[in-house]
C-alpha positions in Angstrom: 2.9 -10.2 -38.9 1.9 -7.0 -37.2 0.2 -7.4 -33.7 -3.0 -5.7 -33.0 -2.8 -3.0 -30.2 -4.8 -5.2 -27.8 -2.3 -8.0 -28.0 0.6 -5.6 -27.6 -1.1 -4.0 -24.6 -1.8 -7.3 -22.9 1.8 -8.5 -23.4 3.1 -5.2 -22.1 0.8 -5.3 -19.0 1.8 -8.8 -18.1 5.5 -7.9 -18.3 4.9 -4.9 -16.1 2.8 -6.3 -13.3 3.3 -10.1 -13.1 6.4 -11.5 -11.5 6.9 -14.8 -9.7 8.4 -15.0 -6.3 12.0 -16.3 -5.7 11.0 -18.7 -2.9 8.0 -20.7 -1.8 7.1 -18.9 1.4 7.0 -15.4 -0.1 3.6 -14.2 -1.2 3.3 -14.2 -5.0 0.1 -12.2 -5.2 -3.1 -12.8 -7.0 -1.9 -11.6 -10.4 0.3 -14.6 -11.0 -3.0 -16.5 -11.8 -4.2 -13.9 -14.3 -2.5 -15.2 -17.4 -4.0 -18.7 -17.1 -7.5 -17.3 -16.3 -7.3 -14.8 -19.2 -6.2 -17.6 -21.6 -9.2 -19.7 -20.7 -11.7 -16.9 -20.6 -14.0 -16.4 -23.6 -14.1 -13.2 -25.7 -17.3 -12.1 -24.1 -16.1 -12.8 -20.5 -16.1 -9.9 -18.0 -12.4 -10.8 -17.2 -11.4 -10.5 -20.8 -12.9 -7.0 -21.1 -11.4 -5.9 -17.7 -7.9 -7.3 -18.6 -8.0 -5.5 -22.0 -9.2 -2.3 -20.2 -6.3 -2.1 -17.8 -3.8 -3.3 -20.4 -4.8 -0.6 -22.9 -4.7 2.0 -20.1 -1.2 1.0 -19.0 0.1 0.6 -22.6 -1.6 3.8 -23.8 -0.1 5.8 -21.0 3.4 4.5 -21.7 3.2 4.9 -25.4 1.5 8.3 -25.4 -1.4 6.9 -27.5 -4.7 8.7 -26.5 -6.6 6.4 -28.9 -5.7 3.4 -26.7 -7.0 5.3 -23.6 -10.3 5.8 -25.4 -10.4 2.0 -26.2 -9.6 1.3 -22.6 -12.6 3.3 -21.4 -14.9 1.4 -23.8 -13.6 -1.9 -22.6 -14.0 -0.8 -19.0 -17.6 0.0 -19.7 -18.1 -3.4 -21.3 -16.5 -5.1 -18.3 -18.7 -3.3 -15.8 -21.9 -4.3 -17.8 -20.8 -7.9 -18.2 -19.9 -8.1 -14.5 -23.3 -6.8 -13.4 -24.8 -9.6 -15.4 -22.5 -12.2 -14.0 -23.3 -11.2 -10.4 -26.9 -12.1 -11.0 -25.9 -15.7 -11.6 -25.4 -17.5 -8.3 -22.9 -19.9 -9.8 -20.9 -17.5 -12.0 -20.7 -14.9 -9.2 -18.7 -17.4 -7.2 -16.1 -18.1 -9.9 -12.5 -17.0 -9.6 -12.9 -15.2 -12.9 -15.5 -12.9 -11.4 -13.5 -12.1 -8.3 -10.4 -11.5 -10.4 -12.4 -9.1 -12.5 -13.4 -7.1 -9.5 -9.8 -6.8 -8.4 -8.8 -5.7 -11.9 -11.3 -2.9 -11.6 -9.3 -1.6 -8.6 -6.1 -1.7 -10.6 -7.8 0.2 -13.5 -8.8 2.9 -11.0 -5.2 3.2 -9.7 -3.8 3.6 -13.2 -6.4 6.1 -14.5 -7.3 7.7 -11.1 -8.7 11.2 -10.8 -9.9 12.8 -7.5 -13.5 12.2 -8.7 -13.0 8.5 -9.4 -11.4 7.7 -6.0 -14.7 6.5 -4.3 -15.0 3.8 -7.0 -11.7 2.2 -5.7 -13.3 1.6 -2.3 -16.5 0.4 -3.9 -14.6 -2.3 -5.8 -13.0 -3.5 -2.5 -16.4 -3.7 -0.9 -17.7 -5.7 -3.8 -14.8 -8.1 -3.5 -15.5 -8.6 0.2 -19.1 -9.5 -0.5 -18.0 -12.1 -3.1 -15.6 -13.7 -0.7 -18.1 -13.8 2.1 -20.6 -15.5 -0.3 -18.0 -18.3 -0.8 -17.5 -18.8 3.0 -15.0 -21.4 4.1 -14.8 -22.7 0.5 -12.1 -20.0 0.0 -9.7 -22.2 2.0 -9.8 -25.0 -0.5 -8.6 -22.9 -3.4 -5.1 -21.4 -3.5 -6.0 -18.9 -6.2 -8.9 -17.6 -4.1 -6.7 -17.5 -1.0 -4.3 -15.2 -2.8 -7.1 -13.0 -3.8 -8.4 -13.0 -0.2 -5.0 -11.8 1.0 -5.1 -8.9 -1.6 -8.6 -8.0 -0.5 -7.6 -8.0 3.2 -4.7 -5.6 2.4 -7.1 -3.3 0.6 -9.7 -3.6 3.4 -7.1 -2.7 6.0 -6.0 0.3 3.9 -9.5 1.6 3.7 -10.3 0.7 7.3 -7.3 2.7 8.6 -7.8 5.7 6.4 -11.6 5.8 6.9 -11.6 4.8 10.5 -13.8 1.8 9.8 -14.1 -1.1 12.2 -13.4 -4.3 10.2 -13.3 -6.9 13.0 -17.0 -7.8 12.4 -16.0 -9.1 8.9 -14.1 -11.9 10.6 -16.0 -12.7 13.7 -19.5 -13.5 14.9 -21.3 -14.1 11.7 -21.9 -17.1 9.5 -21.0 -15.0 6.5 -17.7 -13.8 8.0 -14.5 -14.0 6.0 -12.2 -16.9 7.0 -9.7 -15.9 9.7 -6.2 -17.3 10.3 -7.6 -19.9 12.7 -9.4 -21.4 9.7 -6.3 -21.7 7.5 -4.0 -24.7 7.1 -1.0 -24.6 9.4 1.6 -23.8 6.7 -0.5 -20.9 5.5 -1.2 -19.8 9.1 2.5 -19.7 10.1 3.9 -18.0 7.0 5.7 -14.6 7.6 3.2 -12.7 5.5 0.2 -14.3 7.2 1.5 -13.6 10.7 2.1 -10.0 9.7 -1.4 -9.6 8.3 -2.9 -10.9 11.6 -1.1 -8.1 13.4 -2.0 -5.6 10.8 -5.7 -6.4 11.1 -5.7 -5.0 14.7 -4.8 -1.5 13.5 -8.2 -0.3 12.1 -10.0 -1.1 15.3 -7.4 0.9 17.3 -8.0 3.8 14.9 -11.7 3.6 15.5 -11.2 3.7 19.3 -8.8 6.7 18.9 -11.5 8.6 16.9 -14.2 7.7 19.5 -12.0 9.3 22.2 -12.4 12.7 20.5 -16.1 12.6 21.3 -15.7 11.7 25.0 -16.0 14.2 27.8 -12.7 14.8 29.7 -13.5 12.8 32.9 -12.1 9.8 34.8 -13.5 7.4 32.2 -11.7 9.4 29.5 -8.4 9.1 31.3 -8.9 5.3 31.7 -9.8 5.0 28.0 -6.6 6.9 27.0 -4.4 4.6 29.2 -6.1 1.4 27.9 -5.7 2.5 24.3 -2.0 3.4 24.7 -1.4 0.1 26.4 -3.0 -1.8 23.5 -1.1 0.1 20.9 2.2 -0.4 22.8 1.5 -4.1 23.0 0.8 -4.3 19.3 4.0 -2.4 18.4 6.0 -4.8 20.6 4.5 -7.7 18.7 5.3 -6.1 15.4 8.8 -5.3 16.5 9.4 -9.0 17.1 8.3 -10.0 13.5 11.7 -9.5 11.8 13.4 -11.8 14.4 11.1 -14.6 13.4 11.9 -14.6 9.7 13.7 -17.4 7.9 17.1 -16.7 6.3 15.5 -16.2 2.9 13.5 -13.2 4.2 16.5 -11.4 5.8 17.5 -8.0 4.4 21.1 -6.8 3.8 22.0 -3.3 4.7 24.6 -1.2 2.7 25.6 1.8 4.7 26.4 4.8 2.6 26.2 8.2 4.2 26.1 11.1 1.7 25.6 14.8 2.2 22.0 15.8 2.8 20.6 17.1 -0.5 19.8 20.8 -0.8 16.4 22.3 -1.8 17.4 22.5 -5.4 17.9 18.7 -6.0 16.2 16.8 -3.2 13.2 15.9 -5.4 15.3 14.4 -8.2 17.9 12.3 -6.4 17.3 8.6 -7.0 18.7 7.6 -3.6 18.2 9.2 -0.2 21.7 9.9 1.3 21.7 7.2 4.0 21.3 3.4 3.7 20.3 1.1 0.9 18.7 -2.2 1.8 18.5 -5.3 -0.4 16.3 -8.4 -0.2 15.8 -11.9 -1.7 13.2 -10.7 -4.1 10.7 -7.9 -4.8 7.8 -9.7 -3.0 9.8 -10.0 0.2 10.8 -6.4 0.0 7.1 -5.3 -0.3 6.1 -7.4 2.7 8.9 -5.7 4.7 7.4 -2.3 3.8 4.0 -3.6 4.9 5.6 -4.3 8.3 7.0 -0.7 8.4 3.6 0.8 7.4 2.0 -1.2 10.2 4.4 0.1 12.8 4.1 3.6 11.5 0.3 3.6 12.0 0.6 1.9 15.4 3.2 4.4 16.6 1.2 7.3 15.2 -1.8 6.2 17.4 0.5 6.2 20.5 1.7 9.7 19.7 -1.7 11.0 18.8 -3.4 9.7 21.8 -0.7 11.0 24.2 -1.1 14.4 22.7 -4.8 14.2 23.0 -4.5 13.3 26.7 -2.6 16.7 27.2 -5.3 18.6 25.3 -3.1 19.3 22.3 -2.4 18.0 18.8 0.9 16.9 17.2 -0.3 18.6 14.0 0.4 21.9 15.8 4.1 22.8 15.0 4.4 24.4 18.4 2.9 21.4 20.3 6.0 20.4 22.3 6.7 24.0 23.3 3.1 24.4 24.5 3.2 21.1 26.3 6.8 20.5 27.4 5.6 17.8 29.8 5.1 15.5 26.8 8.9 15.2 26.6 9.0 13.5 30.0 6.7 10.7 28.8 9.0 7.8 27.7 6.4 6.2 25.4 6.1 9.5 23.4 9.8 9.9 22.8 10.3 6.2 22.0 7.4 6.3 19.5 8.8 9.3 17.7 12.3 7.7 17.4 10.8 4.4 16.1 8.6 6.2 13.7 11.5 8.0 12.1 13.4 4.7 11.9 10.6 3.2 9.9 10.5 6.3 7.6 14.2 5.9 6.9 13.9 2.2 6.3 11.1 2.7 3.7 13.5 5.2 1.9 16.3 2.7 2.1 14.1 0.1 0.2 13.3 2.3 -2.8 16.3 1.5 -5.0 15.7 -2.2 -4.7 12.0 -1.9 -5.4 12.5 -0.1 -8.7 15.3 -2.4 -10.0 18.5 -0.8 -8.9 20.6 -0.5 -12.0 24.2 0.5 -12.7 23.4 3.8 -14.2 24.7 6.0 -11.4 28.2 6.1 -9.7 26.7 5.0 -6.4 24.9 2.1 -8.1 28.1 1.0 -9.9 30.1 1.0 -6.6 27.6 -1.3 -4.9 27.2 -3.5 -8.0 30.9 -3.9 -8.6 31.5 -4.7 -5.0 29.3 -7.8 -5.5 27.5 -7.0 -2.3 24.4 -5.9 -4.1 22.0 -8.1 -5.9 19.7 -6.2 -8.2 16.0 -7.0 -7.6 15.3 -7.0 -11.4 17.7 -7.6 -14.2 18.6 -4.6 -16.4 16.2 -4.1 -19.2 13.1 -5.7 -17.6 10.8 -2.8 -17.2 7.9 -4.9 -16.0 9.1 -5.7 -12.5 10.2 -2.1 -12.0 6.7 -1.0 -12.6 5.4 -3.6 -10.2 8.0 -2.5 -7.6 7.0 1.1 -8.1 3.4 0.3 -7.5 4.4 -1.5 -4.3 6.1 1.7 -3.1 3.2 4.1 -3.4 1.5 3.4 -0.1 4.6 3.2 2.1 5.9 6.4 0.6 2.7 8.3 1.3 2.6 7.0 4.8 6.3 7.9 5.5 5.8 11.3 4.0 3.0 12.1 6.5 5.0 11.3 9.6 5.4 14.2 12.0 9.1 13.3 12.5 10.0 13.4 8.8 12.3 16.3 8.0 11.3 18.8 5.3 14.1 17.8 2.9 13.2 14.1 3.3 9.5 14.9 2.8 10.3 16.7 -0.4 12.5 13.9 -1.6 9.7 11.4 -1.0 7.3 13.6 -3.0 9.9 13.5 -5.8 9.9 9.7 -5.8 6.1 9.6 -6.0 6.2 11.9 -9.0 8.9 9.8 -10.6 6.7 6.7 -10.2 3.8 8.5 -11.7 5.8 9.7 -14.6 7.9 6.5 -15.3 5.1 3.9 -14.7 2.1 6.1 -15.6 0.4 5.4 -12.2 -2.1 8.3 -11.9 -2.7 7.5 -8.2 0.9 8.2 -7.4 0.6 11.8 -8.8 -2.7 12.4 -6.9 -1.0 11.3 -3.6 2.2 13.3 -4.3 0.1 16.4 -4.6 -1.6 16.0 -1.2 -0.2 18.5 1.2 2.6 16.6 2.8 2.6 18.8 5.9 -1.0 18.1 6.7 -0.3 14.8 8.5 -2.5 12.5 6.3 -2.8 9.6 6.6 -0.9 9.0 9.8 -2.1 12.0 11.9 -5.2 13.1 10.1 -8.2 10.8 9.4 -10.3 11.0 6.2 -10.7 9.3 2.9 -8.3 9.9 0.0 -11.1 11.6 -1.9 -11.5 14.1 0.9 -7.7 14.7 1.0 -7.4 15.2 -2.7 -10.2 17.8 -2.7 -8.7 19.6 0.3 -5.4 19.6 -1.6 -7.0 21.4 -4.5 -8.3 24.1 -2.2 -4.8 24.3 -0.5 -3.1 24.7 -3.9 -5.5 27.5 -4.9 -4.8 29.4 -1.6 -1.1 29.2 -2.2 -1.5 30.7 -5.7 -3.7 33.6 -4.5 
């Protein structure tokens, strides 16, 4: 019997984006609950329409079927209409189905993203925050809702950092605040991912303080504010640096040192592996949390570097900054932050083969595989987890590419990996991000929303062509 396109699309999407964790203390994500919710949902449910919308978009992109993309847009419209109706019901609005539907909207936007649609991505996150706040401490009694809370927190941190939004008030001082770690059961509170999230949550507020310094007059108060912010950022980075040493054995990474010649300009965008190290992990979820740790450190270190440069009246976005202000090289915190920042960039690059299901297709892959020192993250032939791993890589790659320490050849190689993810897994958001001017310092050293950067990139591309 021939399957209808919708059934094929849903099966394809589930294989691509849903993968269970290899061990109990690794975060499995909220999508692990989607199959059971989808199975129970009725044909007129907002979740049914949203799942079909994203499934048709993913399957249509991968099978080059424009008719399925058209169907996806129709289902998306149905899902939005049904969700607006569901939100009017005080009971239905607090169901897990409704919250999962909102999160699915964000996934649809990442798959079908255009520069004009980017603001919708943030709007969906804001809607999910409101739904979680309406449920209050009831979130803590529902594992499914807890997993969705973690997802929303990660998105909230992402938008808070990039948009310089203070998010601390979402957790403190209001009856409608989201649950904080202090409210969680001890096993949840002490998990590696949860402890990392607690540290991560401090970064947006530091970003806001750094932005506020730009508006302050240069006086004694300004100097004290600079010192206080640098001290806070150094303290946070020290806490982050301790995180790996607290991990259980199942979270440890394995490093395979392989130094190859640096690629030339002609091939550095197409090489699968950057010519340094390759790291392997217990499973794909653990690998993604490790990269969250690296992203957290990169943002914290960039704040230190940026604030120090500000204190000297310069900007690290100026290629000649260190020549104009040689005294910066005498500041230990500046040099150490630069060194650690590049270390995090290199570690993100070392994680890429594992995230996308390192196979035995290349000579280097076969050497590691045959040595039995390498455990592939995903068995050969399973496209699904590779697409999920590729999705996990997008944000770390964009952040690593924007580091002021990243050499030009490495920056171009990272762009090539983003384009490969966009082409292989049909993630439009990866293509948009790859086309942002990598030398502009966004998001580490230049604030602003993704929409603003995408539009600035269009202008930059036009100038280059003229």
